[in-house]
N, C-alpha and C positions, 0 to 999 in steps of 0.2 A: 396556553393552548392557542391563543390568537397569534402569537409570535411564531409558533411552530408552523401553523398553517401558512403564514406569510413566507417563511423560509422555503417550504416545499413548493409554494406557488412560484417563488423566484427561481427555483431549480428548473421548473418547467418553462417559464417565460424566457430564461436565459439559454435554454436548450442544453444545459449541463446534464440533465437526465438522459439526454440522447448521446452527446459526443463523448462524455466521460466513459461510459461502457464501451464505446467504439474504440477509444484510445487504449483502454485496458485490454480489450480483445486483441488489437493489433500487437501490443507489447507482448502479450503472452503467447499468441499463436505463432509468432515468427520463430520461436525457438524450436518447436517440433518440425516446422517446415524446413528450417536450416538443417536439422539433424537428418531429415529424410533425404535432402538433396546433397548433403556433404560428400558421400562416397563418389557420386558422379562428378561433382565439382573438382574434387581432388584428383580423380583419375584423369580428367581432361587437362588439368593444369600441371600434372606431374611429369609430362613428357616421357612416359615410359616407352621402352622398346616395343615394337609390334609383337603381339602375342602375349605380352606380360599381363598379369592380373593385379588388381589393386583391391584388397579386401579390408573392409572395416566392419566389424560386427555391429549389426543393427541393435540399437537400444530397445529395451522392452517398453511397453506402453507406460508402465509406472515410472520408469527412468525418464522418458520423454516429458511427461507431465511435471515431474519433480523439478527437472531442470528449467522448465518454463516458469514455474512458480518462483524460483530463486531470482529471476530477472527483476522482480519488484524490489529487491534489496539494493539495486543499483539505479538503473534508469527510472524505475517506478517511484523511488523516493523523490527525485527531481520533478517528475510529472505531477505527482500528488501535491507537492508543495506549491507548484505553479497554480494549481486549481484552487487551493484553499487560502493562499496567502492574503488575498484581498477581502476576506469575509468581513472583518471588522475595520481594518485600516482603510480600506477603500471607501466604506460607508462613512467613516469619520471624516475623511478628506473631502468628500462631496457634501457633507452636512446632513446626510440621511439619518445618521445615528442621533444627532441632536433633535431632529424633527420627530423621530420616533419616541424619544424620551420625554417629549412634551406631554405625550399621552400618559395615562396611568399604567405604565409598564415599567417593571423593575429592571435593573441592570442584570440581575441574576436570570430573569426570564429571557432577556435578550441574549445573554452569553450562552446559556444552556441550549436555547433553540438553535443557535448557530452550530454548536457541537453535535446535537442530535441529527440535524438535517444533513450535515456533511458526513457524519458517521454512517447514516443510512445510505446515502449516495455511494459511499465507498464500498459498503457491503454489497449493495445491489450490482454495482459495476464489476466487482470481483467475481460474483457468482455468474454473471453473464459471460465474462471472459473465460472462466473455467469451463462452463457448459460448452461454449464454442470450441475451446481447445480439446475437450474430451471427445466431442463429436469427430473432430479431425483425427485425433490420435487413435480413436477406436477404429476408424476406417483404414488408416495407414499403418499402424503398428500392431493392431490386434486388440483383444478384449480388454476393457478397462473395468476395474472394480469400482463401480459408482459410489458405493457406500464409503469406501476408503478415501475416495477423492473428496467427497463431501466433508468427511471428518478432517482431512488434511487442510481443506479450504478454511474451515472454521477455526482450526488450530492456528493458521497463519494470520487470520484477521487481526488479532491484537497488535501485530507489528504495524499494519496500516493505520489502525486506530491511534497508535502512538504518534505516527507522523501527523495525523489530522489534529490531535490535541496539542502537540507541541507547536504546530504552525499557527493555530488559532491563538495560542498563548502569546507567541511573538506578535501576531497581528493585533492583539489587544493592547500591547505596549507601544509599538512603533506607529507613527502616523503615516508612514509611507509603505505601500504594499511591497515594493522592491526590497526595502530594508528588512521588513518582516520575513520575506521569503529567503533573503540571504542569510539571516541569522538562523532561521529554522533549518536551512540546508546545512549550515556548519554544525549545528547541534546534532542533527540526525546522522551526518557523516561520522561524527565522533562516536555516537552511540552504536552505529552499525559496524564500524571498522576498528576503532581503538581497542575494545575489549578482546578482540581476537588475538592480540599480542600478549594477553595476560589470561590464558585459558584456565589456569588453576585458581584465579581469584575473580577478577571482573568478568571473565569470559563465561562463568557459570550463570551469570544473571543477565546476559546480553541478549538482544533481539536475535542474534545469529542462532542461538539455541532454539528459539521458537521456529525459525526457518528450517533448521535441521529436523526438528520434530515433525513439522508439516510434510517435508519431503519424504521422511522415513515412513510416515503414515500412508502417503500416496503410493510409495514404492513397495513397501513390505506389509502394510496393514498394521503396523505397531510403532511404538516409540519408546525411547529409553526413559528411565526414572529421572535422569538428569534434566529432561525437558521441563519437569515441574518447577525446578529452580529457576529456569529461564522465564517461565510464565509468571512466576512470582516477581522476578525483577522487572519485567515489562509492565506488569500491573501496577507496581509501585511507581514506575516512571509515569505512567498514564495519570495516576492520581496526583502525583507531584506537579506535573505540568497543568493539570486542570485547576488545582488550587492556586498555583502561582499566577496563572492567566486570569483567574477570577479576582485575585487580590490586586493585580496590576490594573485591570479594567475598572475596578471599583474606585481606584484612586485617580484615574485619568480624567483630564478635562475633555469634554466633548466638543 
């Protein structure tokens, strides 16, 4: 409990509790803004003859929000890794971890506290970003089903949790934050992209299935049975990286 308080205090003193939600909000809200401005931008750049019209059907509120959420599968992965990669590796390099372990604090407490703090930060930032995007979309595109958006947000959260856990796993093994971030980026790029080429096998258990389920929930208020298989696959990956990270951290010299 003492370590968990320390981690949350650090989130406040480092202002991560402030700038991470802002970054998430900017990342998510740019997609609806782009969709709203796209017809005007294309009509001005198309050099159409005078009197011609350029029509692009406006997406529904659900479609605009669903497309915004999917941006986390690309740029969001990189941003979240940058935020998390120094959690353990950075403190080990500066000697903070060794100083903390002098006290009667177990490595398990230290490791789990890191995970819990950044998992909570990620969830809080995601909710703030979604609320800001929903407010904009509700004004510009029409009524938004808040209940479906909340369900879709919670459905998508395991993907971000997977990024957090896998990055902390890498941070627990490597002594340099940059190395941990690079390895985590490679791992997550593989997890988020490679299974899409094997939809009948690996694709069923991939994070992309969770993204599709979240988008479908926001857009239509439902999701397919196939999503359950994807949730199972992501849950197994989260547990796997948690255990591997703990095993590596327990064996590492501080």
